[in-house]
N, C-alpha and C positions, 0 to 999 in steps of 0.2 A: 521710515526709523524701526528698529528693532523695538516689539511690543513691549520685550523686559525691561528693555532699559529704562530708568526710573521708577522702577516697583522698587518697594521696601519690603522684604521677606521678613514673615517675623517681627515686624516692627523695628527687625535691626539690621539686616544688611541690605543698604542702598545700591543698586546694580547701576554702574555708570557707563560700560563701554565692554563691547563682545571685543575678546580677545582669542578667539581658539574655538575652531568648530569642528567636531567631531562624527563618525557613524554614527552614533547613538547617542550625545550630548555635544551641547554648548558649552563654552567656558566663559564667565565674564570677568571683567577686575567691578570689583564694588568695595563699600566703605562699610564698617563696623561701627555704625553711629554710638555705639555703645560704650568702645573700646579706644574709638578713634584711629581706626589702622586699618591699611588697606587688605583688603583679600580677594582673594580666586574665589568662585561662586560657579559649579558644575551643575548644570541642569540639566535633567534628560527630556529629549525631544516629547514634544506631546503624542507624535505618531507612534512612540514606542511606551508610552505609562499605560497603555492597556494590554502590552504584551507581555504576560506572563514570564516568559523566559529573559526576555529583556529587564523587566521589574528585578528578577533576582537576581541578575550578573550586577546590576548597579547598585541593589541594597549588599551583595557580599562584599564590594568594592569598599562601600565604608565599613563594611565589617572589619575586613581586612585590615583597613589604615587605622581604624579605631584603638587597636591595641597595640600600635607602634609608636614608639617616643623616643628617639633617637636624633643628635644633634645632625646627623646624614642623613635622614629620611623625612619628605615633607610632611609639615603638622598639619592634623586635621582638627578644625574646631569647632565645627557643628553640621548636624545631618539634619535633614527635614524631609519627612515624608507624609503626604496627605494625599486626599483622591485627586486634585488639580495639580500637585508638583510636586516634585522629586528632586531634591538639591544636596549637594555637601559644600559645606565653606571649608576652604582651606587655605594655607600659607601661600601669599602672592612671592613669586620668585621675580625678583628683578635683575636676571644676568643671562649668560649664553648656554647654547647645549655645547656638551661636550664634542659633538657631529660638528659642530659649526666651529672649534676649538682647532679640533684635528684637521679639516679644510684648509684652516688657515697656516698651521703650522707645517701641514705636511706630515714632517714626522717629529716625534716626541723624545726630548734627552730623556735615558733613561730614569733620572733621578724623577723628572715631572709625571713619568710613567707609574712611578712608586709611590709618589704621594696622591696623585688620583686614584689610583687601585686601591690603596691601605684602605684609606675611607670608603669606597664603594663597597669592600669585603665587609667591614666593619659595620656597616647598614646589613648587609645582609644578612652578617650572624646575628644581629638583633632579630631581625626578621625570622631568619632560622629558628631560632632559640623559642620564639612564638608559634610554632610548626607553620609558617608561612613560607611558601614557595614564589619567586617572583615571575619565573618562567617568560619574562621578556627583555632581559638586561640587555642594554644596548647603546651605542652613545646617544641616539637621540632622547632618552628617556634619562640621561646625567646632565643634571643643572650643573653650571660652575658661576662663583662668585669671582668679583675682579680678583680677592685675596686668597685665590687658589682652594676655597672649602666648595666642597661638592655635596650635593642634594641629589639623593635615587628618589626617581618618581614613577609615578604610574604602576601601581598595583593593581592596576583596576581590573586585570586578567589574574590575578595571583590568588589562589585557591587555599585552604586550610589544608595542607597536604597529609595530616594524620585523619582528615575526614574523607579523602577521595586521591588515592594517589594513581588513579590513572588520570590520561591525558587526552584518551582516543577519543574522548566523547567532548571532547573542547579543540578539536580538528587541529590539535597540533599548534597551539597558538604560539606565537615567538616569530621574531625576526629571521629570515633565512639565512642573512651571513652570519650570524652567530649562533642559529639552532642548535642546540645538543643533538647528538645521535638518535638516543633513545625519544625524545621528541617529536625529530622529525620523522621517525618509525612509527609514531603512535603509542610505543612502549611506557612502562613505567617511569616516572619523574619524580625526583626529590630535587634536595638542594644542591647536587653531586649536579646536575643542568644547569643552575646558577655559576657555577664553578668554571664549566666548561665554558659559557658565553662568557665570563669574564676574562678567560684564556683568550677567546677570539678576539675581544677588544684590544688587551693587550697584545696581542700578534699585530693588529692595526697601528696602534700609535707607536710602537717600534722601529716598524717596517714601511711606514705608510701605505702599506697593502692588506686589504680583508685576505683572510686565510685561504680562500676559494670564492672565484668569481665566475662568472660567466652571463651570456646574454638571459640563457635559461634558469628561472629558480629551479625548477624540478631539478636540472641538473647539480645546482650548487647542494641541495639538500640530500643529493644521492651522495655527493663527493664526503659530505658532510657525515656521512654515514661508513661509506668504504674509503676513503683515502686519508694519506698523510698528508700537512701539509710541507710546503717548502719551507727548509728550517730559518729559521728568523735570522742566523748570521751569515747564511748565503745571501742574504738580500740586502743587509745591513750589518757588515763587520765592526762594527762600533758596539756591539749589543756584548754585555758582560757574558760571561760561558752558563755564571748560576742562573742569572736574570732569564736567559734563555732554557733552561733545564726547569723553571719553574711556569713557564710558558706553556711549553710540552707536556709538561705531567699534567696541570689543568685542562688541557687540550685532549688526553685520551679518551678512545673509541669508547672504550670499556669504561662502564661507571665506577667498576671496582680498582682500575689502575689509576684513576684520579686522586686528587686529594679528597680525603673522604669528607672533609667539614672544612669551612672559610677558615676555623682557628688553624687549621695545618697549615694551612696555604701561607697564612699573616706572619707566620711564626719562621715560615722557610723566606719570607722575605724581609722579615726584620734582621736575620743572621744575613742576609746579603747588605743589609743598609750598613751592618756593623764593619762588615767586610767584604765589599765587591768584586775580590779574585774568588772568593768561596766556590766550590764547585760542589756538587752534592752526589756526583755518580749515579745519577739515575740512568743514564744511557749510556752507552756506548755505539759508537759508529762502526758500521759494518764494510770493511775494504774491500768493496767488490768494484772493480775499476771500471765494469761494464755499465755500471750505474750512472745516468745522467743526473745535472746537478738537482735536477727536480727530483729524482728518484732516490736519494741521498736517505738508505735506509736504518731504521733507529728501531732497537726492542727494548723494553725495559721486564725486571723480574718477576713484575706482576702479569704483565702482559704475557710475555715467553711466546710474543710471535712476530715477525718483520712484515713489515707491510713494503710493497715498494709501487703499486698501480698509480701511474699518474694521474693529474686532472686530466688530460685529453683523453686517455685510457675510459673515465669515467664516464666523460661524456661520449665518447663514442659507443661503448657499452648500452647505455642508455636512452640511445637517441630514437630508437623506434618508440618506446616508451613516452618518453616526455613531446615527441612531435603532435602525440594526441590531446596533449593534456594544454596545452597554451590556448589559451582564451582572448577574442578580439586581437590576434595578433602576439601574443605572449604580455611578458611583464616588463615594464619598463620604466627600470629605475630611474631612470636619467629625467623622466619627465617632470616638470613643474609643481611645488606644492599647492593644495587646492587655495591656500589662501595666505598671504606673505606676512609671517610675523617673526618679528627679530628676538623676541624674548623667549621663544621656544616653548607657546602655550599653545601652540598647533601640534604638539606631540603631549605635554604636561596636561597630567590628569586623566587623556583620552585613552581609555582603554579599547578602543575601537578603528584607532588608524589603522593599524594590520589587518583588524579583522574585517572590517569590510574591503580594506582596498587590495591585500596583500593575500588574502584566504583565499579569495577565489580564484588565486594567480597560482598558487603552488601549495596551499593546504591539501586540498581536493585530487589534487594529481598525487602528493606522495602518500598519502590515506590510502587512495585508488590502487598504485602501486604495492603498497603493503599489502592489501587486501588479495590481490593478484598472488602475490609469493604465497599467502599462508594458504591459499587454495590449492597453488600446484604441491607446497608441502604435504597439504592432508591428501592429495591425490596419490601422492608416491607413497606415503605412510600406509594408506588404504589396499594400493599393490602388492607391498609388501607382507604385508599382512594373508592377504588372499593367496599371496605365493608360497607362504609358510604353512598354511590351511593346506594348499592341495598339496604340496611334499609332505604333508603329514607330520611336519616338524611339532605343532601346538606350541603352549606359550612357554616359552624360553625363561623367564623370570617372572615369578611368582609375587615376588615381595621386594621393596626395597631397604637394603642397609642401613638401620642408625646409627647413629654416633654415639659409641659407648664411652667414650673418653668423660675420665673423671667419673663414673658411673660405678655404685658399689656391684661387687660382683654377684654378690646373691640376688642383687635386687635383679641385676639385668637377665639371671637363670629364673626368676620369678617370673619375670613378666613377658620373656620371649622365649623361655626353655620350649615351651610347644612347637616352635615352627624353627627353633637355631638349635643346632647340639654345640655346647659351649665347650671348649677344651683348655684349659691353664698350658700354655707353652713354655710360661717361664716366670719368675719372679723376682723383683727388683728391687732394690733400697731406690727412694723416688720421695720428692716432696709433698706427691700427693698421700694423702691417707691411706692407712695401712688397709687392704683390700680392696683397693679403687683399680680401674680399668686404666693402664699406660697408653697400650696400644691395640689394634686390632688388624688379624689376617685381611679381613675383606673390608675395604675403604667404606666410609658411609655416603650413601647416596646411590652406590653400587646395586645392581639387579641381583637376587640370588631366589632360589629353590627352596621350598621346606625340606626340612632336613639335612640342609649344607652346613656343614662343620665350621665354625668360628672359632679360629684361634687368637688366644687374648692371653697378652702378656700383663701381671697383676703386681699392685706396688705393694712391699712390705714395709712402706712407711721411712719415713726420716731414720739414716743410721744411726745409732747412739754410741757414745763410748763415755767411759768415767773420767772425771776430772783427775790427774794424778796427784799423789802428795809433792806440793812445789814448795812448803814453808820453809824458809832456813837453806836453800838451795841456790847455787850461782843463776843469775837471772838468765845468763847465758843456756845453761844448760837446762832451767826450766822451759824456756821457748823452745827449746831441742825437742824436749819431750812433747809441748804441746802438738808439733810439726807433726811428729811420729804418729801421732794419735788424730791428725786430719784437723787440727785445732788451731785457730789462730792466737798469738797473743797481742796485748795490748799495754803499757809498761806507764805506770806511774809513779813519780819519784815522792816518798814520803819520810820522814825521818822517824829515828828509833833508836832509843837509848841501848835496846837489848841485843836486835839482829843487825850484824856486820855490814858495813856499806856494800852495797854492789849483791844482797841478796833477797830472796823474797821474804818481805814477812807476812803477807796474804794475799788470797787468789779470791777471785770473784767470779763466777761459781765458786765454791768452796770443794775441798777434796772429795772424791766418792759422789759427785753430782754428778749425773746423767743429761750430757746433751747430746744435742744432734751433731752431727758432724759436720765442719765447717765454722761452726760457732765461736765466737770471740771470748777469749777468758782474759780476765783484765787480773795483772802481774803487779802489786805495790812493792815496789822496791826499794828497801833501805837506802839512804842518803847518809847512813849514821848519827852520830850523836846530834841533838838537837844544837841545829846553825845559831839557833836565836831568832833576831829580826832581820829583816831584807827590805830593801828600798826598791820599790819598781821603777823599772825602764818603759820608757816608751817605745811600743813594740809596731807604733802605725808607720805605715808606709813601707814596711819591710816583707818580703815574702812569710807566707805561714809557716814556710818551712824552718826559714831561718830565725822567725821570730819562737817559735815553739823550742828553737835549741837552745837560745839566749835564755829564754824564762826557765826552762828544765834546770839548766846550769846554774842559774840564780837559785834554784831551790822552789819554786812554783810548781804547782802539777797543772798543768794546761789542759783546756777542755778547746778546741777546734769545732767554731762554730761557720757553716757558709751564710751569706746573705746577697743576697741584691744589692749592685751598687755601682755608678758610673766609674772607680777605680779598674785598674786590670785584674784579671784574673788571678787568684792565689794571692792577692795584696792585702795585708791586715788594715783594715778599717773603723775600726774602733775596738777598745778592750774594759773588761768589767772593772778591773782596778786602775785608777789614774795613775799616772806617771808620778812619780816622787813621792807618792804614799806608801807608809811604813807597813807593813804586813809580818805573821809569824812565818817563818819557813816554814814549805810544804805547803801553805794556802794555795786556793783553787784561782786561776785565772782565766777567764775566758775570752779568747784571741776570735773576733770575728774578721772573716776576711772573705774580699768578693768572689762572688760564684759566676761572674762574667757574665751575668743580665741585667739590665736598669731596672732599678725598682717601679713599679706601676703598678695600680689597682684601684680600689675602690673604697673610699673611707665614708663612713655616715656621717652626715652632719644636722645636727636635730635643733628648731627654733621653737622655743616656747613663747607663744604669745598672752598678754595679762588678758584676764577674763574680762575686761570692761571694755576691751574694744570692739568696735563692730563698723562693717562696712567690706568693700572689696579693693582687694590689695595685690598688687605684680611684685614677686621677690624674684630678681636676677641673679644669679652666682656666675660672676666674671673669675675666668682660671687663667692663670700665666703661661704663656704657649712657652714652646722654644725658644722663641725670638724675643722674650720678655714683654710681649704685646698683652694685656689684658682681653680678654673675648668672651663672650656670652656662652655658659656651657651648657645652663639651664635656666628657664623662665617658668615660674608655676604662679597659677592664680591661686589665691588666698581669699576664703570668705568666713568673714569672723563673725559671731564668734565659734561657728560651726568648727573649724580646724585650728582651736586652739595650741596644737602640736603638731610640726610637720617636720619628716624626714629625709634628706634628700642624699644620696648617694653619688659623692665627688667623686670624677675619673682624672687621673691623670697619671705622671711618673716624675721621680725626681725624688729628692730630700730636703727641697728647700722651696717647696713653690706657694707663690702667693695667690690666694685666694680674696676676693672682694662682695662683700653682699649688699647689695642695692634694695632698697623698699620702695614705690609707689603708690600711693593712693591714687585710684580711678576716680574718686569725686571731685578733685581738685587738680589732679596728675602733681601735684608737690611730690619730691624725690629727696633720699635720703641714705646716708651711709650706716648699713649696721655695725660694721664692724670690718677688721681688716685680719685675716688669719693665715699662718704658715702652715703649710701642709706637707709630711713626710711619707711618701708611699712607699718607702722602704718600712719604717715602724711602724705604719699604720695610724698616725696619732698626727693630731695638729694642737697648735697653739695660737691664742689669741696674741695680735701684734696692739690692736686696739678694737673696742669695743664698747658699743652702749645701745641696746635694743631700746630703753625708756627715749631716750633721748633722741632718735632718729624717729620713732612715732609722734613724739612731741611735736618735731619741725616739719611732718607732714602733716599735721592737725588731725592726728589718728584718734584721739583720747577726745572720749565728750566734753563739752564746753560746759561749765559750773554750772547752776542754777540757781539764782536766788529766792529765797522762801516766799510767797505770796503774801502781801500784808494787807491787812483789814481798813476797810473805811473808818475814821474816827465817828464816832455815836454820839448824840448830844444828850442830856439827860431828858427824861419825858417831862413833856409841860405839865399843866393842871387839866385834869381831865375835862373834857369839854363833850357835850352828848353829840352822838355823828348824826349828820343833817342827812335825810334819804329823800330822794325824790317823791312825789305823792306819785303811787299807780296812774299809767297811763288809762283814758278814758277808752273803753270797747268803739272798736271799729267795726265798718259794716265789711259784711261777707265777700270776700274775693273767691272767685274760682282761682282751680291750679291754673299755672302757666303752664306744665309740662305740655309736650306736643302728643296729642294721641296718636298710639301707633296699632294698626290691626295686627294680630299674630297671623292672620295667612298671607300678609302682603309681604315681595319680597322687593328690596333694595335693588332696582334695576341697573343701577352705576356703581355700588360698591360704595359709596361715599358713606353711610355707616350715620351715626348720631349728628353727625356736622351734617349734613344735608340737611 
């Protein structure tokens, strides 16, 4: 029997069974006896507890996960570090891995793929915002509940990107089938590495195949670095064009050609969800009839190149290298796992599954190949230098040209005039401030010699024009005069008793004001004499163009403002003056119209607890989802009276989203509803449907029990005084010798029994 089973860590976490074994740690199922909940406990193996490197990585894992708090990331509850045992207490996940789901379904629908990937990207977005890069995104590290909720696991090999951007010393950790090109080659990795891995997973979900596959893991890693995968639609024609573009953009070889953030990728996926027929224009097929199906070439404006190497060509090209790298007959991905676990815990929380088993088979070969390439490049570079020296060429480029865009010309001359000869080639009006450099004849990053001439174009600032006299002239003539000066006109109707209808009453800015070319001038045009009062109509559900025209015709001044909404784009969803209300002619009305984006965001919600409450409580925030189901979005532990006020950011989208807040007393496990609220993520507001915090606290026994004041026993009046009776003194007794055991100060206790002996 495992010696850890039955133990209780820190007097709180009781270990019940072993559920996973990794290269450096063991994962157990356990029970938190205080909170009465099931947990997963990861314990570092004894043989590694004294190894500083393993100990550092184990502590870094807890450090990385501890700062993460997201519904799509596994939670960490507690950590323990001592001389005898190192452990992390985490959320227990009862589900299957995404890998198991893919193996069962073979090919996922695009709707399921999008549903899963958005959750994964949001989890990574949260981690990236904290400066953490996962570096081992793969289906084995994604858990899935029966309701389709995703949990990203195993941040054990993640490092703080801001602390160390290099992974060459990390042995290019990551699964070979989903590894990014820069990670395989030992180059700098960042959040874009995770984006590549997500793209590789999407490829597999939609096609049922991995982007690159081979019996040799080294060949797979090399393919990731050099080859373009077969088009997803060539394998599965049911994949929409737009979704294929998203996958290929995420899997670009060069990090700068990929999505730069998870937010960018989420944005494209959301656009695709709203319109599955959308295309983004990222790729154009090169119509080379000689290309086979596996070498259909794609190019992106960012990448600027066409790749046509086939997977087979890559394997052949690197056959000699990879032949010497296979260890013990090579890497066999089809081999059975070391232990049979149906819950995914063989990979869950285990940062050494790949480190111990896969690293020896492909990481060292990949890095070795990279080192060989670097050495070859260095030899060639030295040879060229020697050749240049022998031919008497000398150094051709003494310096590297800086980027002078938006730099003040005088500052540039002051700082670099001793090595660069500046020459102003032209001056132009520009949005940059006056005297700023717009362009340069030698591109930044290019080599140059001391004394070379750099021609620059310098900004004259924004071109300005004066607002002409517009008052008391026809609005069409006024608009024409503004147009001739490069200005735009915005017309508002206004009543006037003195200015003829159709003529300008005033302008903003006023006549004679200097404004930048391209600016907008507001024209207030007379509607004639005061028309009196008008009744406001209902402009909602009309297009903003029609509503503005109708309101202006009625004599209202229209201010149109876009707003997120589920309505179609440009449809009026709200107006500042209610229909039927009577206002003066010329009154301003704000028409809010849909900008085509769904209202979503975060709204802070604050709980204020009474000062007399004490104890430990759990507060659950249940948020209504798209299907109308209430699901827990956040759970917080509250210790009173330490946390008398707590603010939680509620995330969601929509205009009428219901949120229910429930509190549970951890001393008796009684729970009650604090209230139900309606959230409007378009307006960033919420209102209470029902709310009674005190009643909820009363219901769960949170208030202290009232105590009655102590009562004093009745006292009887004193009786008549009597002389106290005292016993006569005891007669003297004979002397008795002391009973204590005599000890010799020089004598030592041979058996260690001490005084009891």
